[in-house]
C-alpha positions as CSV (number, residue, x, y, z in Angstrom):
1,M,161.5,197.6,-22.3
2,T,158.1,195.5,-22.5
3,Q,158.6,191.9,-24.0
4,A,155.3,191.7,-26.7
5,L,154.2,189.1,-28.8
6,L,152.8,189.4,-31.8
7,G,149.9,188.0,-33.9
8,I,148.7,188.6,-37.4
9,D,145.6,187.5,-38.7
10,I,144.8,187.8,-42.4
11,G,141.0,187.4,-42.3
12,T,138.4,188.0,-45.5
13,S,137.7,191.4,-44.9
14,G,141.0,192.5,-43.4
15,C,144.3,192.0,-41.7
16,K,144.2,192.5,-38.0
17,A,147.8,192.5,-36.0
18,L,148.0,192.8,-31.9
19,L,150.3,192.6,-29.3
20,I,149.9,191.0,-26.2
21,D,152.2,190.9,-23.0
22,A,153.4,187.8,-21.3
23,D,150.6,187.5,-19.2
24,G,148.2,187.5,-22.3
25,A,146.7,190.9,-22.2
26,V,146.3,193.2,-25.4
27,L,148.3,195.8,-25.5
28,A,147.1,197.1,-29.2
29,S,145.5,196.1,-32.1
30,C,145.0,197.4,-35.4
31,T,142.9,196.5,-38.3
32,E,143.7,197.7,-42.1
33,T,140.7,196.1,-44.4
34,Y,140.9,195.3,-47.8
35,G,138.3,193.9,-50.5
36,L,137.7,190.9,-52.6
37,S,136.1,190.0,-56.1
38,Q,133.3,187.8,-57.1
39,P,134.0,188.0,-60.9
40,H,131.1,185.0,-61.3
41,P,128.1,184.2,-59.2
42,G,129.6,181.7,-56.7
43,W,133.1,182.9,-57.1
44,T,135.1,184.5,-54.5
45,E,138.8,185.8,-55.2
46,Q,141.9,187.8,-53.5
47,D,144.6,189.5,-54.8
48,P,147.3,187.8,-52.0
49,Q,149.2,191.4,-52.2
50,L,146.3,192.9,-50.5
51,W,146.8,190.5,-47.6
52,I,150.5,191.6,-47.4
53,E,149.7,195.4,-47.5
54,G,147.2,194.8,-45.2
55,A,149.2,193.5,-43.0
56,R,152.1,195.8,-43.3
57,V,149.8,198.5,-42.1
58,A,148.4,196.5,-39.7
59,V,151.6,195.9,-38.4
60,A,152.7,199.6,-38.7
61,G,149.7,200.9,-36.8
62,I,150.4,198.9,-33.8
63,L,154.3,199.4,-33.4
64,A,153.0,203.1,-33.9
65,R,151.3,202.6,-30.9
66,K,153.9,200.7,-29.2
67,P,157.2,201.9,-30.1
68,D,158.8,200.5,-26.9
69,V,157.8,196.7,-27.3
70,E,160.5,194.3,-27.9
71,I,158.7,191.8,-30.2
72,V,159.8,187.9,-29.1
73,A,158.1,185.6,-31.6
74,V,155.3,186.0,-34.1
75,G,152.4,183.9,-34.9
76,L,150.0,183.8,-37.8
77,S,146.7,183.1,-38.5
78,G,144.5,183.3,-41.4
79,Q,141.6,182.6,-43.4
80,M,141.6,178.9,-44.4
81,H,141.1,176.7,-47.3
82,G,142.3,179.6,-49.7
83,L,144.1,178.5,-52.8
84,T,147.5,180.3,-53.4
85,P,149.1,179.2,-56.1
86,L,152.9,180.0,-56.8
87,D,155.0,179.4,-59.5
88,E,158.8,178.1,-59.0
89,A,159.9,181.6,-58.5
90,H,157.0,181.9,-55.6
91,K,155.0,184.5,-58.1
92,V,151.4,184.5,-57.6
93,L,150.0,182.9,-60.6
94,R,146.5,183.9,-60.5
95,P,144.1,185.9,-57.8
96,A,143.5,183.4,-54.7
97,I,140.5,181.7,-54.7
98,L,138.8,181.8,-51.2
99,W,137.3,179.4,-48.4
100,N,134.0,180.4,-49.4
101,D,134.0,180.2,-53.2
102,Q,131.7,177.6,-54.7
103,R,133.1,176.5,-58.0
104,N,134.3,173.7,-57.9
105,G,131.8,170.9,-56.7
106,P,132.3,169.1,-60.0
107,E,136.1,168.4,-58.5
108,C,134.6,167.4,-55.1
109,D,133.0,164.7,-56.8
110,E,135.9,163.6,-59.0
111,I,138.1,163.3,-55.5
112,N,135.1,160.9,-54.2
113,E,135.2,159.2,-56.9
114,R,139.0,158.9,-56.9
115,A,139.0,157.8,-53.3
116,G,136.5,155.6,-53.2
117,G,133.5,157.0,-52.5
118,I,133.1,159.2,-49.1
119,E,134.1,156.2,-46.8
120,G,137.4,155.8,-48.8
121,L,138.1,159.4,-48.3
122,L,137.0,159.2,-44.7
123,A,139.7,156.4,-44.4
124,R,142.4,158.6,-45.4
125,T,141.7,162.2,-43.7
126,N,138.4,161.7,-42.0
127,N,136.8,164.8,-43.8
128,R,134.6,165.0,-46.8
129,M,136.3,167.1,-49.8
130,L,133.9,169.9,-49.1
131,V,133.6,172.6,-51.5
132,G,135.8,175.4,-50.7
133,Y,138.7,173.4,-49.4
134,T,141.7,174.1,-50.9
135,G,141.7,170.0,-52.9
136,G,139.5,170.8,-54.7
137,K,140.4,174.0,-56.2
138,I,143.6,172.3,-57.2
139,L,142.0,170.1,-59.5
140,W,139.8,173.0,-60.5
141,M,143.1,174.7,-61.7
142,R,144.3,171.5,-63.6
143,N,140.5,171.2,-64.8
144,N,140.0,174.7,-66.5
145,E,143.5,176.6,-66.5
146,P,145.7,174.0,-67.7
147,A,148.3,176.8,-69.1
148,L,148.5,178.3,-65.4
149,F,148.6,174.9,-64.0
150,S,151.3,173.7,-65.7
151,R,153.4,176.5,-64.2
152,L,152.1,175.6,-60.6
153,R,154.9,174.4,-58.3
154,H,153.8,175.4,-54.9
155,V,150.2,175.6,-53.2
156,L,149.7,177.7,-49.9
157,N,147.3,179.1,-47.7
158,P,146.6,182.6,-47.0
159,K,148.2,182.9,-43.6
160,D,151.6,180.6,-44.8
161,Y,151.8,183.3,-48.0
162,L,152.2,185.8,-45.4
163,R,155.3,183.5,-43.8
164,L,156.7,183.3,-47.1
165,V,157.1,187.0,-47.5
166,L,158.1,187.7,-43.8
167,T,160.4,184.7,-43.9
168,G,161.1,183.6,-47.0
169,E,160.4,180.0,-46.0
170,L,157.9,177.7,-47.7
171,A,155.7,176.1,-44.4
172,T,152.4,175.4,-42.9
173,E,151.7,173.5,-39.6
174,V,148.8,171.0,-38.9
175,S,145.4,172.8,-38.7
176,D,145.7,174.8,-41.7
177,A,147.2,171.1,-43.6
178,S,143.8,170.0,-42.2
179,G,141.3,172.2,-43.9
180,T,143.3,171.3,-47.3
181,G,141.0,168.1,-47.6
182,L,144.7,166.1,-48.5
183,F,145.9,166.0,-44.6
184,D,145.7,162.7,-42.7
185,T,144.2,164.0,-39.5
186,R,144.3,161.1,-37.4
187,K,148.1,160.6,-38.2
188,R,148.9,164.1,-38.5
189,V,150.7,164.0,-42.2
190,W,150.1,164.5,-45.6
191,A,147.5,161.9,-47.3
192,T,149.9,161.0,-49.8
193,G,148.1,158.3,-50.7
194,L,145.3,160.6,-51.5
195,L,147.6,162.7,-53.8
196,G,148.5,159.8,-55.9
197,L,145.2,159.0,-56.4
198,L,144.5,162.3,-57.5
199,G,147.6,162.5,-59.8
200,L,149.1,165.4,-57.5
201,D,152.7,165.8,-56.9
202,S,152.9,165.9,-53.1
203,S,156.2,168.7,-53.9
204,L,153.1,170.7,-54.5
205,L,152.3,171.1,-50.7
206,P,154.6,172.5,-48.2
207,P,156.9,171.0,-45.2
208,C,154.1,170.6,-42.6
209,H,154.9,171.3,-38.8
210,E,153.0,171.4,-35.1
211,S,151.4,174.5,-34.8
212,H,153.9,175.8,-32.1
213,V,156.7,175.2,-33.8
214,V,158.9,177.9,-35.1
215,S,158.7,177.4,-38.9
216,G,160.9,180.6,-40.1
217,R,162.7,183.6,-39.1
218,V,162.0,187.0,-40.0
219,S,164.3,187.9,-43.3
220,K,166.2,190.9,-44.1
221,S,163.5,191.6,-46.4
222,G,160.7,190.7,-44.3
223,A,162.2,193.3,-41.6
224,A,162.6,195.8,-44.0
225,L,158.8,195.5,-45.0
226,F,157.2,195.3,-42.0
227,G,159.2,196.8,-39.7
228,L,160.2,193.9,-37.6
229,P,163.2,192.9,-36.2
230,A,165.2,190.6,-38.4
231,G,165.8,187.1,-37.1
232,A,162.6,187.1,-34.8
233,P,161.2,183.5,-34.9
234,V,157.8,183.3,-36.3
235,V,155.7,180.3,-35.1
236,G,153.6,177.9,-37.0
237,G,150.2,179.4,-35.9
238,G,146.9,178.0,-37.1
239,G,144.2,178.7,-39.4
240,D,141.7,180.7,-38.1
241,S,138.5,178.6,-37.5
242,V,140.8,176.3,-35.4
243,I,143.0,179.0,-33.7
244,Q,140.7,181.3,-32.4
245,T,139.7,178.2,-30.0
246,I,142.1,178.7,-28.0
247,G,141.9,182.1,-28.2
248,S,138.8,182.1,-26.0
249,G,140.1,179.2,-23.6
250,V,138.4,176.5,-25.2
251,I,140.3,173.6,-24.3
252,A,138.5,171.1,-21.8
253,P,135.8,168.4,-22.7
254,G,132.0,170.6,-22.8
255,E,133.7,174.0,-23.8
256,L,132.0,174.7,-27.2
257,Q,133.2,178.0,-28.8
258,T,130.6,179.8,-31.6
259,T,131.9,182.3,-33.4
260,I,129.8,184.7,-35.2
261,G,132.2,186.2,-37.8
262,T,131.4,186.6,-41.7
263,A,130.7,183.2,-41.5
264,G,129.3,181.0,-38.5
265,I,131.3,178.1,-36.5
266,V,130.7,176.0,-33.6
267,A,133.7,174.1,-32.5
268,T,135.3,172.3,-29.4
269,A,138.8,170.5,-28.4
270,L,138.8,166.8,-28.5
271,D,141.3,164.4,-26.5
272,E,141.3,162.2,-29.8
273,P,139.9,162.5,-33.3
274,V,136.1,161.1,-32.9
275,A,134.7,159.5,-35.7
276,N,133.2,161.3,-38.8
277,P,130.6,158.7,-40.0
278,D,129.2,160.9,-42.9
279,G,131.5,163.8,-42.7
280,R,129.4,166.4,-42.2
281,L,131.5,167.9,-39.5
282,Q,135.4,168.8,-39.6
283,V,137.2,166.7,-37.7
284,F,140.8,168.6,-37.6
285,C,144.1,169.0,-36.2
286,N,144.1,171.3,-32.8
287,V,147.0,173.9,-32.6
288,A,147.9,171.7,-29.2
289,P,150.0,168.9,-30.5
290,D,148.0,166.5,-28.1
291,K,144.4,167.3,-29.5
292,W,141.7,167.8,-31.9
293,H,139.5,169.9,-33.2
294,C,135.6,169.3,-34.1
295,M,133.5,172.0,-36.2
296,G,131.2,172.7,-38.2
297,V,131.1,175.9,-40.4
298,S,128.3,177.6,-41.7
299,L,128.9,180.1,-44.7
300,N,126.6,182.6,-43.5
301,A,126.4,184.4,-40.0
302,G,127.3,187.6,-39.6
303,G,127.5,188.3,-43.2
304,A,123.8,187.8,-43.1
305,M,123.5,191.0,-41.0
306,D,125.7,192.7,-42.9
307,W,123.7,191.7,-46.0
308,L,120.3,193.1,-44.3
309,R,122.2,196.3,-43.5
310,A,123.2,196.8,-46.8
311,L,119.5,195.9,-48.0
312,L,118.0,198.6,-45.6
313,G,120.3,201.2,-46.2
314,S,120.1,201.1,-50.3
315,F,116.3,201.5,-49.7
316,A,117.0,204.7,-47.3
317,G,119.0,206.3,-49.9
318,G,122.6,205.0,-49.0
319,D,122.0,205.6,-45.4
320,T,122.9,202.1,-44.0
321,P,122.4,201.5,-40.2
322,S,125.5,200.7,-38.1
323,A,125.4,197.0,-36.4
324,E,124.7,198.3,-33.2
325,R,121.6,199.9,-34.6
326,M,120.5,196.7,-36.3
327,V,120.7,195.1,-33.0
328,A,118.2,197.6,-31.1
329,I,116.1,197.6,-33.6
330,A,116.3,193.6,-33.5
331,A,115.6,194.1,-29.9
332,E,112.2,195.6,-30.3
333,A,111.0,192.3,-31.2
334,P,109.6,189.5,-29.2
335,V,111.2,185.9,-29.3
336,G,110.4,183.8,-32.0
337,S,110.3,187.1,-34.3
338,R,106.1,186.5,-34.2
339,G,107.1,183.4,-36.3
340,L,109.1,184.5,-38.3
341,L,112.0,182.5,-39.6
342,F,115.2,183.2,-41.9
343,L,117.2,180.3,-43.6
344,P,120.4,182.2,-43.9
345,Y,122.3,180.2,-46.6
346,L,122.8,183.0,-48.9
347,N,125.7,181.8,-50.3
348,G,125.0,177.8,-50.2
349,E,126.1,176.2,-47.3
350,R,128.4,173.7,-45.7
351,C,127.5,172.7,-42.1
352,P,125.1,171.2,-41.5
353,H,123.9,171.0,-45.4
354,P,126.9,170.7,-47.8
355,D,125.1,172.1,-50.9
356,P,126.3,175.0,-52.6
357,S,122.6,175.4,-54.1
358,A,120.6,176.0,-50.8
359,R,119.8,179.3,-51.1
360,G,118.4,182.0,-48.1
361,G,114.8,182.9,-47.3
362,F,112.7,184.4,-44.8
363,V,109.6,181.9,-44.0
364,G,106.6,182.9,-42.3
365,L,106.3,186.5,-43.6
366,T,102.9,188.3,-43.0
367,A,101.5,191.9,-43.3
368,R,102.1,192.6,-39.9
369,H,106.0,191.9,-39.8
370,G,108.4,195.3,-39.6
371,A,112.0,196.0,-39.6
372,A,112.3,194.9,-36.2
373,D,111.0,191.2,-36.6
374,M,113.4,191.0,-40.0
375,A,116.3,191.9,-37.9
376,R,115.7,189.6,-34.9
377,S,114.6,186.9,-37.2
378,V,118.2,187.2,-39.1
379,M,120.0,187.0,-35.6
380,E,117.9,184.0,-34.7
381,G,118.5,182.5,-37.9
382,V,122.3,182.4,-37.2
383,T,121.8,180.9,-33.8
384,H,119.6,178.2,-35.0
385,S,122.2,177.1,-38.2
386,L,124.7,176.9,-35.1
387,F,122.3,175.1,-33.2
388,D,121.9,173.2,-36.1
389,I,125.9,172.8,-36.3
390,Y,125.6,171.0,-32.8
391,A,123.3,168.9,-33.4
392,L,125.3,166.9,-35.4
393,M,128.1,167.0,-32.8
394,E,125.9,166.1,-30.0
395,K,125.4,162.4,-32.0
396,V,128.6,161.6,-31.6
397,G,129.0,162.1,-28.0
398,I,130.5,166.0,-27.7
399,G,128.5,167.6,-24.4
400,R,127.8,171.1,-23.6
401,T,128.6,172.8,-20.4
402,V,129.4,176.4,-21.6
403,I,129.8,178.7,-24.6
404,K,132.7,180.4,-25.3
405,A,131.5,183.5,-27.9
406,S,133.7,185.0,-30.3
407,G,133.8,187.4,-33.5
408,G,132.4,190.0,-34.0
409,G,128.7,188.5,-33.0
410,A,130.4,187.8,-29.7
411,R,130.2,191.9,-28.8
412,S,126.1,192.0,-29.3
413,A,124.2,191.0,-25.7
414,L,121.3,189.8,-27.7
415,W,123.3,187.3,-29.9
416,R,124.8,186.1,-26.8
417,Q,121.2,185.5,-25.1
418,M,119.9,184.1,-28.0
419,Q,122.4,181.4,-27.9
420,A,122.3,181.0,-24.0
421,D,118.7,180.4,-24.7
422,L,118.7,177.9,-27.3
423,F,121.9,175.8,-26.2
424,G,120.7,175.9,-22.6
425,C,123.5,176.9,-21.3
426,D,126.1,179.8,-20.3
427,V,127.8,182.0,-22.9
428,V,130.7,183.9,-21.7
429,T,133.5,185.9,-23.6
430,T,136.7,186.1,-22.7
431,E,139.2,189.1,-22.6
432,G,140.7,189.1,-26.1
433,A,138.6,186.5,-28.0
434,A,137.0,189.4,-29.7
435,E,140.1,190.0,-31.2
436,G,139.6,186.7,-33.4
437,G,142.4,184.5,-34.8
438,A,145.4,187.1,-34.1
439,F,144.9,186.6,-30.3
440,G,145.2,183.3,-30.7
441,A,148.2,183.3,-33.1
442,A,149.7,185.6,-30.2
443,L,149.1,182.6,-27.8
444,I,150.8,180.2,-29.7
445,A,153.7,182.5,-30.5
446,G,154.0,182.8,-26.6
447,V,154.3,178.5,-26.8
448,G,156.7,178.5,-29.4
449,V,159.0,180.2,-27.5
450,G,158.6,179.3,-23.7
451,V,156.2,181.9,-22.7
452,W,153.8,179.3,-21.6
453,P,154.6,175.7,-21.3
454,S,151.9,174.1,-23.4
455,A,148.9,175.3,-25.5
456,I,146.9,174.2,-22.4
457,E,148.4,176.8,-20.0
458,A,148.1,179.5,-22.6
459,A,144.1,179.1,-22.9
460,R,143.9,178.8,-19.3
461,S,145.2,182.4,-19.3
462,C,142.0,183.5,-20.9
463,R,140.0,185.6,-18.4
464,P,136.2,185.5,-18.9
465,V,134.3,189.3,-19.3
466,T,130.7,189.0,-19.7
467,R,128.6,185.9,-18.6
468,E,124.7,185.2,-19.7
469,T,123.0,182.7,-18.5
470,A,119.7,180.8,-20.2
471,D,116.2,181.6,-19.6
472,A,114.1,178.9,-19.6
473,A,111.0,180.6,-21.0
474,A,112.8,182.1,-23.9
475,G,114.4,178.6,-24.5
476,E,111.3,176.8,-24.8
477,L,110.4,179.5,-27.7
478,L,113.1,179.0,-29.6
479,R,113.7,175.3,-29.3
480,K,110.2,175.0,-30.7
481,A,111.1,177.5,-33.4
482,F,114.4,175.8,-33.9
483,E,112.0,172.3,-34.9
484,I,110.2,174.0,-37.6
485,Y,113.5,175.7,-39.1
486,G,115.5,172.4,-39.3
487,G,112.9,170.7,-41.4
488,L,112.7,173.8,-44.1
489,Y,116.2,173.0,-46.0
490,G,115.0,169.5,-46.4
491,A,111.5,170.6,-47.9
492,L,113.1,173.2,-49.9
493,V,115.6,171.0,-51.6
494,P,113.8,170.7,-54.5
495,S,113.2,174.5,-55.1
496,F,116.7,175.4,-55.1
497,A,117.7,172.8,-57.3
498,A,114.7,174.3,-59.7
499,I,116.1,177.8,-59.3
500,G,119.7,176.7,-60.4
501,K,118.5,174.1,-63.4
502,A,116.0,177.2,-64.9
503,G,119.1,179.7,-64.6
504,L,117.0,182.1,-63.0
505,D,119.9,182.6,-60.4
506,R,122.2,184.4,-63.1
């Protein structure tokens, strides 16, 4: 019987489960999709039961394909920052408030004020309290749902709710804890002083471990629900944005990971926590216990392409083009999209502009532009947003020698080539990286039970699959376009504010 490691990733649009062997090779994977709710503009919520049912179906799918494996450990990953509020009996009080929810701006301002401004907050956590972080959501519940808040006893992120159902244990680990905005990422402990300033009881937050630590074992009820062996170790795992880096083999200085999923991410591993002077980057704890993680997250990446696909489909009577067809259409346009620039801020923005009022737009549109130009412009706009994030990293001394691409967008050779050209370095994909957080979770599960002696060794098992090299001429054009792109946000901020003030976006 083959021994295998199981990784489960609670994503925004679905749950992925996969099995890998002791060499890091993927044996099977299965994804079960689910929906989310947007009851008001800027709100995104999800019923946590969708995660549990999605995980149950996905795990059942891979076990049906590989019934002869022995699962030696389970690792967990999931969308970060989501508020899953529980009462004393561990019952969910309301739908989870997700990472891309934009409602808690006033609460983030309140946290900044109580902490003594941005500088005071950075001194305690090395991170801003961005809109969407868990901390602001807790205060939003207190300010807007006082009856529910009075019953609140536990706050979990999505993957940690799955852990609770799977093992009965309340726990988290350092990477996901970093994304609450309530964690001292330098010392790798909860920021109890900040919690006191906010009037929050530290008992709301679960015990926090390093990511490779076994934080529970599959309970009898978990075994019955998921078809897993009772007593199997469940390793801490990691928040998806962090754990994906190890799944791409990003562990050394100069290695960058870009992720084009619903959101866009630029990330790298650090040997020490760098200063974060204006808090626009995120400096979190890495899943490796002696390393840190620096990243910037755009709220809009592959989701922008999905928006355009759906838009074109609605004009075509519901015949939505596939993602592959959209890329093929985009490839018909020249580099630079004939001067058409796209701002991808369709859901506000986080990095490099922490601004929930930011809006998307095409700039430079003329009568000669067609569908190919618009499709390519969206892809280039997302690539520009990634480079915009990296520009902040470069300012704090982070270099680039190679990009390891991941997420759904990494399947597109065109999107990988755009990155190679604009960043001026090779872009590679690695085996397993396209599987996202689930692959990283399986690797960390292996570290937790000794399959690999360390996270560094686990990262080195990631084998390259594709490579794009930079084209100097295309890069020159894209960098000229980026210079223009970089000035558009500042120029349009007054218009964004005016749209909201006038109530035109309701």
